[in-house]
All heavy atoms as TSV, in Angstrom:
chain	resi	resn	atom	element	x	y	z
A	1	MET	N	N	93.491	30.940	127.737
A	1	MET	CA	C	93.091	30.108	128.798
A	1	MET	C	C	92.926	30.918	130.087
A	1	MET	O	O	91.972	30.680	130.852
A	1	MET	CB	C	94.129	28.971	128.937
A	1	MET	CG	C	93.813	28.037	130.029
A	1	MET	SD	S	92.868	26.559	129.682
A	1	MET	CE	C	93.939	25.414	128.907
A	2	GLU	N	N	93.822	31.782	130.378
A	2	GLU	CA	C	93.796	32.559	131.570
A	2	GLU	C	C	92.543	33.458	131.581
A	2	GLU	O	O	91.925	33.642	132.619
A	2	GLU	CB	C	95.049	33.416	131.738
A	2	GLU	CG	C	95.189	34.093	133.147
A	2	GLU	CD	C	96.485	34.771	133.273
A	2	GLU	OE1	O	97.521	34.181	132.902
A	2	GLU	OE2	O	96.475	35.900	133.771
A	3	LEU	N	N	92.226	34.017	130.434
A	3	LEU	CA	C	91.013	34.847	130.304
A	3	LEU	C	C	89.782	34.031	130.583
A	3	LEU	O	O	88.838	34.514	131.265
A	3	LEU	CB	C	90.998	35.520	128.931
A	3	LEU	CG	C	89.768	36.446	128.658
A	3	LEU	CD1	C	89.769	37.568	129.680
A	3	LEU	CD2	C	89.900	36.983	127.270
A	4	ALA	N	N	89.703	32.856	130.022
A	4	ALA	CA	C	88.559	31.968	130.185
A	4	ALA	C	C	88.422	31.609	131.688
A	4	ALA	O	O	87.314	31.544	132.276
A	4	ALA	CB	C	88.669	30.702	129.373
A	5	HIS	N	N	89.517	31.396	132.398
A	5	HIS	CA	C	89.511	31.066	133.817
A	5	HIS	C	C	88.954	32.239	134.664
A	5	HIS	O	O	88.207	32.160	135.508
A	5	HIS	CB	C	90.951	30.665	134.275
A	5	HIS	CG	C	90.974	30.307	135.767
A	5	HIS	ND1	N	91.408	31.232	136.697
A	5	HIS	CD2	C	90.669	29.169	136.389
A	5	HIS	CE1	C	91.335	30.674	137.860
A	5	HIS	NE2	N	90.880	29.421	137.738
A	6	HIS	N	N	89.440	33.405	134.276
A	6	HIS	CA	C	89.074	34.626	134.963
A	6	HIS	C	C	87.495	34.840	134.773
A	6	HIS	O	O	86.770	35.171	135.689
A	6	HIS	CB	C	89.807	35.866	134.458
A	6	HIS	CG	C	89.263	37.155	135.040
A	6	HIS	ND1	N	89.564	37.531	136.335
A	6	HIS	CD2	C	88.605	38.138	134.483
A	6	HIS	CE1	C	88.950	38.675	136.567
A	6	HIS	NE2	N	88.375	39.088	135.431
A	7	GLU	N	N	87.046	34.619	133.547
A	7	GLU	CA	C	85.662	34.720	133.191
A	7	GLU	C	C	84.832	33.763	133.975
A	7	GLU	O	O	83.730	34.067	134.480
A	7	GLU	CB	C	85.374	34.619	131.708
A	7	GLU	CG	C	84.029	34.955	131.210
A	7	GLU	CD	C	83.615	36.412	131.360
A	7	GLU	OE1	O	84.555	37.309	131.329
A	7	GLU	OE2	O	82.457	36.701	131.492
A	8	ALA	N	N	85.260	32.538	134.100
A	8	ALA	CA	C	84.548	31.522	134.856
A	8	ALA	C	C	84.500	31.862	136.292
A	8	ALA	O	O	83.433	31.695	136.960
A	8	ALA	CB	C	85.237	30.183	134.686
A	9	GLU	N	N	85.569	32.400	136.890
A	9	GLU	CA	C	85.546	32.800	138.303
A	9	GLU	C	C	84.537	33.905	138.522
A	9	GLU	O	O	83.761	33.946	139.469
A	9	GLU	CB	C	86.892	33.232	138.759
A	9	GLU	CG	C	87.882	32.148	138.998
A	9	GLU	CD	C	89.255	32.621	139.490
A	9	GLU	OE1	O	89.615	33.730	139.133
A	9	GLU	OE2	O	89.869	31.867	140.148
A	10	HIS	N	N	84.546	34.857	137.576
A	10	HIS	CA	C	83.597	35.977	137.698
A	10	HIS	C	C	82.129	35.460	137.584
A	10	HIS	O	O	81.310	35.871	138.380
A	10	HIS	CB	C	83.813	37.006	136.586
A	10	HIS	CG	C	82.849	38.092	136.524
A	10	HIS	ND1	N	82.768	39.052	137.445
A	10	HIS	CD2	C	81.851	38.309	135.620
A	10	HIS	CE1	C	81.751	39.897	137.183
A	10	HIS	NE2	N	81.160	39.461	136.070
A	11	ASN	N	N	81.828	34.584	136.621
A	11	ASN	CA	C	80.537	34.009	136.526
A	11	ASN	C	C	80.101	33.277	137.800
A	11	ASN	O	O	78.994	33.353	138.180
A	11	ASN	CB	C	80.438	33.100	135.291
A	11	ASN	CG	C	80.461	33.881	133.945
A	11	ASN	OD1	O	80.131	35.047	133.905
A	11	ASN	ND2	N	80.882	33.211	132.956
A	12	LEU	N	N	81.019	32.568	138.369
A	12	LEU	CA	C	80.731	31.838	139.642
A	12	LEU	C	C	80.355	32.793	140.746
A	12	LEU	O	O	79.380	32.598	141.450
A	12	LEU	CB	C	81.910	31.026	140.030
A	12	LEU	CG	C	81.775	30.167	141.375
A	12	LEU	CD1	C	80.602	29.214	141.239
A	12	LEU	CD2	C	83.068	29.499	141.666
A	13	GLU	N	N	81.054	33.917	140.830
A	13	GLU	CA	C	80.804	34.897	141.874
A	13	GLU	C	C	79.361	35.496	141.643
A	13	GLU	O	O	78.604	35.690	142.590
A	13	GLU	CB	C	81.819	35.970	141.848
A	13	GLU	CG	C	83.194	35.550	142.354
A	13	GLU	CD	C	84.286	36.620	142.180
A	13	GLU	OE1	O	83.937	37.717	141.728
A	13	GLU	OE2	O	85.454	36.317	142.444
A	14	VAL	N	N	79.081	35.829	140.375
A	14	VAL	CA	C	77.759	36.380	140.078
A	14	VAL	C	C	76.669	35.375	140.327
A	14	VAL	O	O	75.629	35.750	140.985
A	14	VAL	CB	C	77.765	36.796	138.536
A	14	VAL	CG1	C	76.282	37.139	138.131
A	14	VAL	CG2	C	78.623	37.983	138.310
A	15	ASN	N	N	76.894	34.072	140.023
A	15	ASN	CA	C	75.864	33.099	140.251
A	15	ASN	C	C	75.653	32.875	141.751
A	15	ASN	O	O	74.543	32.694	142.222
A	15	ASN	CB	C	76.297	31.803	139.616
A	15	ASN	CG	C	76.136	31.817	138.084
A	15	ASN	OD1	O	75.434	32.673	137.559
A	15	ASN	ND2	N	76.908	30.971	137.460
A	16	GLN	N	N	76.733	32.936	142.511
A	16	GLN	CA	C	76.599	32.774	143.974
A	16	GLN	C	C	75.789	33.935	144.597
A	16	GLN	O	O	74.932	33.744	145.463
A	16	GLN	CB	C	77.973	32.671	144.653
A	16	GLN	CG	C	78.641	31.335	144.434
A	16	GLN	CD	C	80.111	31.343	144.888
A	16	GLN	OE1	O	80.809	32.326	144.938
A	16	GLN	NE2	N	80.553	30.116	145.191
A	17	ALA	N	N	76.064	35.153	144.083
A	17	ALA	CA	C	75.321	36.301	144.582
A	17	ALA	C	C	73.806	36.172	144.185
A	17	ALA	O	O	72.915	36.480	145.064
A	17	ALA	CB	C	75.878	37.612	144.001
A	18	GLU	N	N	73.582	35.729	142.968
A	18	GLU	CA	C	72.169	35.571	142.550
A	18	GLU	C	C	71.501	34.480	143.361
A	18	GLU	O	O	70.287	34.655	143.694
A	18	GLU	CB	C	72.122	35.215	141.073
A	18	GLU	CG	C	72.499	36.328	140.153
A	18	GLU	CD	C	72.542	35.893	138.667
A	18	GLU	OE1	O	72.691	34.719	138.443
A	18	GLU	OE2	O	72.462	36.819	137.788
A	19	LEU	N	N	72.192	33.433	143.714
A	19	LEU	CA	C	71.630	32.411	144.513
A	19	LEU	C	C	71.253	32.930	145.941
A	19	LEU	O	O	70.123	32.588	146.484
A	19	LEU	CB	C	72.566	31.214	144.665
A	19	LEU	CG	C	72.018	30.002	145.433
A	19	LEU	CD1	C	70.799	29.432	144.783
A	19	LEU	CD2	C	73.116	28.925	145.465
A	20	GLU	N	N	72.098	33.721	146.524
A	20	GLU	CA	C	71.794	34.304	147.821
A	20	GLU	C	C	70.579	35.185	147.785
A	20	GLU	O	O	69.660	35.108	148.642
A	20	GLU	CB	C	72.946	35.120	148.324
A	20	GLU	CG	C	74.179	34.253	148.756
A	20	GLU	CD	C	75.324	35.117	149.208
A	20	GLU	OE1	O	75.126	36.279	149.640
A	20	GLU	OE2	O	76.478	34.621	149.111
A	21	ILE	N	N	70.430	35.969	146.687
A	21	ILE	CA	C	69.219	36.766	146.509
A	21	ILE	C	C	68.012	35.921	146.377
A	21	ILE	O	O	66.984	36.240	146.921
A	21	ILE	CB	C	69.489	37.768	145.333
A	21	ILE	CG1	C	70.545	38.761	145.627
A	21	ILE	CG2	C	68.118	38.450	144.930
A	21	ILE	CD1	C	71.049	39.553	144.441
A	22	ALA	N	N	68.118	34.860	145.594
A	22	ALA	CA	C	66.973	34.011	145.349
A	22	ALA	C	C	66.475	33.333	146.714
A	22	ALA	O	O	65.322	33.259	146.934
A	22	ALA	CB	C	67.327	32.940	144.367
A	23	TYR	N	N	67.429	32.935	147.545
A	23	TYR	CA	C	67.066	32.350	148.809
A	23	TYR	C	C	66.376	33.421	149.667
A	23	TYR	O	O	65.388	33.113	150.411
A	23	TYR	CB	C	68.342	31.811	149.572
A	23	TYR	CG	C	68.794	30.442	149.089
A	23	TYR	CD1	C	70.111	30.252	148.817
A	23	TYR	CD2	C	67.875	29.422	148.954
A	23	TYR	CE1	C	70.532	28.994	148.390
A	23	TYR	CE2	C	68.333	28.173	148.535
A	23	TYR	CZ	C	69.641	27.974	148.265
A	23	TYR	OH	O	70.090	26.745	147.879
A	24	GLU	N	N	66.841	34.652	149.620
A	24	GLU	CA	C	66.223	35.675	150.400
A	24	GLU	C	C	64.776	35.994	149.896
A	24	GLU	O	O	63.862	36.168	150.687
A	24	GLU	CB	C	67.043	36.946	150.427
A	24	GLU	CG	C	66.469	38.125	151.191
A	24	GLU	CD	C	66.327	37.826	152.702
A	24	GLU	OE1	O	66.955	36.843	153.208
A	24	GLU	OE2	O	65.650	38.632	153.355
A	25	LEU	N	N	64.618	36.006	148.602
A	25	LEU	CA	C	63.309	36.241	148.040
A	25	LEU	C	C	62.359	35.099	148.417
A	25	LEU	O	O	61.186	35.305	148.716
A	25	LEU	CB	C	63.415	36.330	146.477
A	25	LEU	CG	C	63.994	37.629	145.955
A	25	LEU	CD1	C	64.189	37.502	144.455
A	25	LEU	CD2	C	63.184	38.820	146.289
A	26	LYS	N	N	62.864	33.890	148.406
A	26	LYS	CA	C	61.987	32.726	148.817
A	26	LYS	C	C	61.618	32.878	150.288
A	26	LYS	O	O	60.425	32.598	150.602
A	26	LYS	CB	C	62.843	31.435	148.617
A	26	LYS	CG	C	62.074	30.229	149.086
A	26	LYS	CD	C	62.974	28.961	148.834
A	26	LYS	CE	C	62.288	27.702	149.330
A	26	LYS	NZ	N	62.302	27.513	150.744
A	27	ARG	N	N	62.512	33.276	151.160
A	27	ARG	CA	C	62.266	33.424	152.523
A	27	ARG	C	C	61.124	34.485	152.716
A	27	ARG	O	O	60.199	34.297	153.510
A	27	ARG	CB	C	63.492	33.800	153.333
A	27	ARG	CG	C	63.267	33.853	154.835
A	27	ARG	CD	C	64.400	34.564	155.568
A	27	ARG	NE	N	64.528	36.000	155.271
A	27	ARG	CZ	C	63.692	36.941	155.668
A	27	ARG	NH1	N	62.658	36.611	156.454
A	27	ARG	NH2	N	63.876	38.165	155.406
A	28	VAL	N	N	61.287	35.659	152.027
A	28	VAL	CA	C	60.301	36.705	152.138
A	28	VAL	C	C	58.959	36.241	151.635
A	28	VAL	O	O	57.899	36.581	152.284
A	28	VAL	CB	C	60.781	37.978	151.445
A	28	VAL	CG1	C	59.713	39.049	151.282
A	28	VAL	CG2	C	62.056	38.556	152.098
A	29	ALA	N	N	58.942	35.507	150.548
A	29	ALA	CA	C	57.665	35.065	149.974
A	29	ALA	C	C	56.965	34.105	150.924
A	29	ALA	O	O	55.712	34.192	151.144
A	29	ALA	CB	C	57.906	34.378	148.639
A	30	GLU	N	N	57.756	33.214	151.552
A	30	GLU	CA	C	57.146	32.275	152.519
A	30	GLU	C	C	56.633	33.036	153.698
A	30	GLU	O	O	55.580	32.695	154.286
A	30	GLU	CB	C	58.155	31.173	152.863
A	30	GLU	CG	C	58.344	30.257	151.695
A	30	GLU	CD	C	59.521	29.237	151.930
A	30	GLU	OE1	O	60.288	29.457	152.893
A	30	GLU	OE2	O	59.545	28.289	151.194
A	31	GLU	N	N	57.376	34.026	154.205
A	31	GLU	CA	C	56.950	34.843	155.338
A	31	GLU	C	C	55.670	35.565	155.006
A	31	GLU	O	O	54.692	35.650	155.820
A	31	GLU	CB	C	58.057	35.794	155.738
A	31	GLU	CG	C	57.682	36.613	157.001
A	31	GLU	CD	C	58.879	37.513	157.386
A	31	GLU	OE1	O	60.061	37.196	157.210
A	31	GLU	OE2	O	58.587	38.628	157.825
A	32	HIS	N	N	55.607	36.122	153.799
A	32	HIS	CA	C	54.380	36.848	153.348
A	32	HIS	C	C	53.214	35.852	153.238
A	32	HIS	O	O	52.099	36.224	153.725
A	32	HIS	CB	C	54.658	37.471	152.004
A	32	HIS	CG	C	53.469	38.222	151.467
A	32	HIS	ND1	N	52.703	37.741	150.435
A	32	HIS	CD2	C	52.927	39.406	151.776
A	32	HIS	CE1	C	51.681	38.547	150.142
A	32	HIS	NE2	N	51.843	39.565	150.943
A	33	LEU	N	N	53.454	34.724	152.755
A	33	LEU	CA	C	52.376	33.719	152.693
A	33	LEU	C	C	51.835	33.360	154.126
A	33	LEU	O	O	50.647	33.309	154.333
A	33	LEU	CB	C	52.812	32.419	151.926
A	33	LEU	CG	C	51.718	31.333	151.876
A	33	LEU	CD1	C	50.487	31.845	151.217
A	33	LEU	CD2	C	52.363	30.138	151.171
A	34	GLY	N	N	52.754	33.245	155.028
A	34	GLY	CA	C	52.370	32.943	156.408
A	34	GLY	C	C	51.461	34.036	156.950
A	34	GLY	O	O	50.475	33.757	157.659
A	35	MET	N	N	51.857	35.269	156.698
A	35	MET	CA	C	51.047	36.414	157.193
A	35	MET	C	C	49.642	36.452	156.493
A	35	MET	O	O	48.652	36.706	157.098
A	35	MET	CB	C	51.742	37.734	156.910
A	35	MET	CG	C	53.000	37.927	157.748
A	35	MET	SD	S	53.751	39.536	157.604
A	35	MET	CE	C	54.292	39.601	155.960
A	36	MET	N	N	49.634	36.059	155.194
A	36	MET	CA	C	48.398	36.051	154.409
A	36	MET	C	C	47.487	34.881	155.020
A	36	MET	O	O	46.293	35.079	155.179
A	36	MET	CB	C	48.608	35.799	152.982
A	36	MET	CG	C	49.358	37.038	152.321
A	36	MET	SD	S	48.380	38.572	152.368
A	36	MET	CE	C	47.238	38.274	151.007
A	37	GLN	N	N	48.078	33.752	155.340
A	37	GLN	CA	C	47.266	32.671	155.935
A	37	GLN	C	C	46.693	33.080	157.313
A	37	GLN	O	O	45.548	32.798	157.563
A	37	GLN	CB	C	48.143	31.440	156.098
A	37	GLN	CG	C	48.476	30.780	154.732
A	37	GLN	CD	C	49.538	29.726	154.850
A	37	GLN	OE1	O	50.422	29.750	155.735
A	37	GLN	NE2	N	49.506	28.801	153.914
A	38	LEU	N	N	47.521	33.782	158.109
A	38	LEU	CA	C	46.992	34.274	159.358
A	38	LEU	C	C	45.899	35.260	159.150
A	38	LEU	O	O	44.854	35.240	159.842
A	38	LEU	CB	C	48.138	34.895	160.159
A	38	LEU	CG	C	47.787	35.493	161.539
A	38	LEU	CD1	C	47.198	34.412	162.430
A	38	LEU	CD2	C	48.984	36.214	162.215
A	39	SER	N	N	46.042	36.180	158.199
A	39	SER	CA	C	45.059	37.138	157.906
A	39	SER	C	C	43.760	36.519	157.456
A	39	SER	O	O	42.658	36.923	157.861
A	39	SER	CB	C	45.502	38.130	156.782
A	39	SER	OG	O	46.594	38.947	157.241
A	40	PHE	N	N	43.867	35.476	156.652
A	40	PHE	CA	C	42.628	34.766	156.238
A	40	PHE	C	C	42.015	34.088	157.403
A	40	PHE	O	O	40.735	34.101	157.550
A	40	PHE	CB	C	42.992	33.729	155.177
A	40	PHE	CG	C	41.857	32.890	154.712
A	40	PHE	CD1	C	40.839	33.418	153.934
A	40	PHE	CD2	C	41.758	31.517	155.135
A	40	PHE	CE1	C	39.764	32.620	153.543
A	40	PHE	CE2	C	40.677	30.768	154.780
A	40	PHE	CZ	C	39.669	31.317	153.967
A	41	SER	N	N	42.751	33.476	158.298
A	41	SER	CA	C	42.247	32.723	159.433
A	41	SER	C	C	41.470	33.619	160.404
A	41	SER	O	O	40.574	33.146	161.081
A	41	SER	CB	C	43.323	31.919	160.130
A	41	SER	OG	O	44.169	32.835	160.872
A	42	VAL	N	N	41.825	34.891	160.432
A	42	VAL	CA	C	41.103	35.802	161.322
A	42	VAL	C	C	40.101	36.681	160.557
A	42	VAL	O	O	39.491	37.620	161.151
A	42	VAL	CB	C	42.074	36.634	162.181
A	42	VAL	CG1	C	42.927	35.767	163.105
A	42	VAL	CG2	C	42.905	37.584	161.355
A	43	GLY	N	N	39.878	36.398	159.299
A	43	GLY	CA	C	38.868	37.084	158.512
A	43	GLY	C	C	39.230	38.428	157.929
A	43	GLY	O	O	38.394	39.189	157.521
A	44	GLU	N	N	40.519	38.740	157.912
A	44	GLU	CA	C	40.919	40.044	157.395
A	44	GLU	C	C	41.060	40.064	155.871
A	44	GLU	O	O	40.963	41.149	155.237
A	44	GLU	CB	C	42.293	40.459	157.982
A	44	GLU	CG	C	42.270	40.723	159.447
A	44	GLU	CD	C	43.633	41.161	160.057
A	44	GLU	OE1	O	44.612	41.077	159.290
A	44	GLU	OE2	O	43.647	41.462	161.234
A	45	ILE	N	N	41.220	38.883	155.237
A	45	ILE	CA	C	41.245	38.831	153.765
A	45	ILE	C	C	40.343	37.703	153.327
A	45	ILE	O	O	40.037	36.820	154.126
A	45	ILE	CB	C	42.661	38.612	153.218
A	45	ILE	CG1	C	43.255	37.301	153.680
A	45	ILE	CG2	C	43.625	39.769	153.589
A	45	ILE	CD1	C	44.513	36.896	152.951
A	46	ASN	N	N	39.971	37.745	152.058
A	46	ASN	CA	C	39.052	36.696	151.563
A	46	ASN	C	C	39.932	35.597	150.909
A	46	ASN	O	O	41.148	35.704	150.758
A	46	ASN	CB	C	38.089	37.259	150.561
A	46	ASN	CG	C	38.741	37.915	149.355
A	46	ASN	OD1	O	39.679	37.389	148.822
A	46	ASN	ND2	N	38.171	38.968	148.852
A	47	LEU	N	N	39.206	34.520	150.570
A	47	LEU	CA	C	39.890	33.336	149.995
A	47	LEU	C	C	40.635	33.683	148.691
A	47	LEU	O	O	41.717	33.132	148.489
A	47	LEU	CB	C	38.824	32.215	149.728
A	47	LEU	CG	C	39.387	30.934	149.209
A	47	LEU	CD1	C	40.448	30.305	150.145
A	47	LEU	CD2	C	38.222	29.940	148.937
A	48	MET	N	N	40.093	34.482	147.861
A	48	MET	CA	C	40.774	34.833	146.626
A	48	MET	C	C	42.117	35.482	146.800
A	48	MET	O	O	43.096	35.152	146.139
A	48	MET	CB	C	39.888	35.760	145.702
A	48	MET	CG	C	38.694	34.985	145.146
A	48	MET	SD	S	39.131	33.529	144.119
A	48	MET	CE	C	40.072	34.291	142.791
A	49	ASP	N	N	42.221	36.345	147.804
A	49	ASP	CA	C	43.475	36.963	148.168
A	49	ASP	C	C	44.495	35.968	148.632
A	49	ASP	O	O	45.644	35.996	148.299
A	49	ASP	CB	C	43.329	38.104	149.222
A	49	ASP	CG	C	42.572	39.286	148.586
A	49	ASP	OD1	O	42.618	39.548	147.377
A	49	ASP	OD2	O	41.925	39.994	149.406
A	50	LEU	N	N	44.015	35.061	149.497
A	50	LEU	CA	C	44.902	33.983	149.977
A	50	LEU	C	C	45.385	33.083	148.798
A	50	LEU	O	O	46.570	32.799	148.734
A	50	LEU	CB	C	44.195	33.116	151.034
A	50	LEU	CG	C	44.994	31.972	151.558
A	50	LEU	CD1	C	46.261	32.394	152.236
A	50	LEU	CD2	C	44.144	31.125	152.498
A	51	LEU	N	N	44.512	32.725	147.927
A	51	LEU	CA	C	44.856	31.847	146.820
A	51	LEU	C	C	45.843	32.562	145.867
A	51	LEU	O	O	46.779	31.943	145.351
A	51	LEU	CB	C	43.622	31.442	146.052
A	51	LEU	CG	C	42.650	30.499	146.803
A	51	LEU	CD1	C	41.448	30.157	145.943
A	51	LEU	CD2	C	43.447	29.200	147.190
A	52	LYS	N	N	45.715	33.847	145.702
A	52	LYS	CA	C	46.645	34.648	144.901
A	52	LYS	C	C	48.036	34.573	145.534
A	52	LYS	O	O	49.039	34.462	144.895
A	52	LYS	CB	C	46.152	36.099	144.698
A	52	LYS	CG	C	45.019	36.180	143.789
A	52	LYS	CD	C	44.520	37.678	143.695
A	52	LYS	CE	C	43.226	37.788	142.967
A	52	LYS	NZ	N	42.740	39.163	143.024
A	53	ALA	N	N	48.077	34.809	146.842
A	53	ALA	CA	C	49.341	34.799	147.596
A	53	ALA	C	C	50.041	33.427	147.445
A	53	ALA	O	O	51.241	33.292	147.199
A	53	ALA	CB	C	49.142	35.188	149.025
A	54	GLN	N	N	49.207	32.346	147.560
A	54	GLN	CA	C	49.758	31.040	147.487
A	54	GLN	C	C	50.289	30.744	146.060
A	54	GLN	O	O	51.354	30.179	145.893
A	54	GLN	CB	C	48.641	30.013	147.774
A	54	GLN	CG	C	48.303	29.906	149.202
A	54	GLN	CD	C	47.198	28.944	149.514
A	54	GLN	OE1	O	46.339	28.684	148.645
A	54	GLN	NE2	N	47.152	28.380	150.744
A	55	SER	N	N	49.577	31.240	145.113
A	55	SER	CA	C	50.028	31.095	143.696
A	55	SER	C	C	51.364	31.787	143.475
A	55	SER	O	O	52.263	31.221	142.848
A	55	SER	CB	C	48.964	31.605	142.771
A	55	SER	OG	O	49.365	31.519	141.411
A	56	ARG	N	N	51.509	32.994	143.953
A	56	ARG	CA	C	52.730	33.770	143.812
A	56	ARG	C	C	53.897	33.062	144.509
A	56	ARG	O	O	54.982	33.023	143.980
A	56	ARG	CB	C	52.620	35.167	144.343
A	56	ARG	CG	C	51.791	36.122	143.443
A	56	ARG	CD	C	51.860	37.607	143.886
A	56	ARG	NE	N	51.424	37.771	145.298
A	56	ARG	CZ	C	50.181	38.052	145.524
A	56	ARG	NH1	N	49.241	38.253	144.612
A	56	ARG	NH2	N	49.844	38.252	146.829
A	57	THR	N	N	53.579	32.550	145.707
A	57	THR	CA	C	54.658	31.844	146.434
A	57	THR	C	C	55.072	30.569	145.634
A	57	THR	O	O	56.277	30.344	145.566
A	57	THR	CB	C	54.166	31.438	147.839
A	57	THR	OG1	O	53.817	32.709	148.534
A	57	THR	CG2	C	55.258	30.745	148.621
A	58	GLN	N	N	54.139	29.788	145.185
A	58	GLN	CA	C	54.531	28.648	144.398
A	58	GLN	C	C	55.286	28.981	143.169
A	58	GLN	O	O	56.267	28.271	142.776
A	58	GLN	CB	C	53.241	27.796	144.030
A	58	GLN	CG	C	52.584	27.094	145.157
A	58	GLN	CD	C	53.502	26.116	145.815
A	58	GLN	OE1	O	54.243	25.384	145.162
A	58	GLN	NE2	N	53.501	26.072	147.116
A	59	HIS	N	N	54.871	30.029	142.496
A	59	HIS	CA	C	55.580	30.505	141.311
A	59	HIS	C	C	57.047	30.837	141.621
A	59	HIS	O	O	57.940	30.471	140.932
A	59	HIS	CB	C	54.880	31.714	140.695
A	59	HIS	CG	C	55.588	32.285	139.507
A	59	HIS	ND1	N	55.582	31.692	138.276
A	59	HIS	CD2	C	56.354	33.404	139.416
A	59	HIS	CE1	C	56.307	32.395	137.467
A	59	HIS	NE2	N	56.809	33.419	138.084
A	60	ASN	N	N	57.247	31.528	142.730
A	60	ASN	CA	C	58.632	31.919	143.140
A	60	ASN	C	C	59.433	30.756	143.551
A	60	ASN	O	O	60.673	30.796	143.367
A	60	ASN	CB	C	58.573	32.948	144.285
A	60	ASN	CG	C	58.035	34.278	143.830
A	60	ASN	OD1	O	58.155	34.595	142.607
A	60	ASN	ND2	N	57.459	35.073	144.707
A	61	LYS	N	N	58.861	29.699	144.081
A	61	LYS	CA	C	59.613	28.516	144.494
A	61	LYS	C	C	60.250	27.755	143.306
A	61	LYS	O	O	61.238	27.081	143.451
A	61	LYS	CB	C	58.748	27.538	145.253
A	61	LYS	CG	C	58.459	27.988	146.637
A	61	LYS	CD	C	57.644	26.910	147.387
A	61	LYS	CE	C	57.348	27.311	148.786
A	61	LYS	NZ	N	56.588	26.252	149.549
A	62	ARG	N	N	59.697	27.992	142.147
A	62	ARG	CA	C	60.208	27.282	140.947
A	62	ARG	C	C	61.516	27.891	140.456
A	62	ARG	O	O	62.181	27.302	139.697
A	62	ARG	CB	C	59.146	27.315	139.813
A	62	ARG	CG	C	58.012	26.366	140.097
A	62	ARG	CD	C	57.107	26.304	138.912
A	62	ARG	NE	N	55.853	26.924	139.409
A	62	ARG	CZ	C	54.980	27.493	138.639
A	62	ARG	NH1	N	55.184	27.560	137.322
A	62	ARG	NH2	N	53.897	28.028	139.129
A	63	TYR	N	N	61.765	29.132	140.860
A	63	TYR	CA	C	62.967	29.797	140.294
A	63	TYR	C	C	64.098	29.864	141.339
A	63	TYR	O	O	63.993	29.611	142.421
A	63	TYR	CB	C	62.528	31.253	139.862
A	63	TYR	CG	C	61.626	31.185	138.788
A	63	TYR	CD1	C	60.220	31.360	138.947
A	63	TYR	CD2	C	62.020	30.875	137.472
A	63	TYR	CE1	C	59.364	31.335	137.922
A	63	TYR	CE2	C	61.155	30.830	136.477
A	63	TYR	CZ	C	59.792	31.045	136.674
A	63	TYR	OH	O	58.934	30.997	135.627
């Protein structure tokens, strides 16, 4: 029982660390999308590049 408790605590710590990383990845993806939208609005990138960035951001939001 003590071993199972220790293992559960360890898993919780790992999951918390993974969650923090996921939040940071989400923040970076959203920031990147904002930059891509700005780039599109001033004509630096084409619509396909913007749509690809949007697709990647949406994909990352699911995880």
